[in-house]
C-alpha positions, 0 to 999 in steps of 0.5 A, a space after each residue: 138462688 132465684 126460684 126460676 134458676 133452680 126449675 131451669 136446671 133441674 128440668 122441671 116445666 111447673 114451678 110448683 114442681 121445683 117449689 117442692 123440690 125445693 121446700 125438701 131440700 131446704 128441710 134436709 139441708 137444714 140437718 146437715 152438720 158442715 165438716 168445718 163445724 167439727 173442727 176445733 179451734 188451733 
């Protein structure tokens, strides 16, 4: 997704503020395990 779109959705005036949020969110999302990954094959 374009960082400018994220900036508008979050209501940030400054792109560098959005960039900080995106970096934090990316780090957190890497640690999330999808429930689909825990399903056993049928």
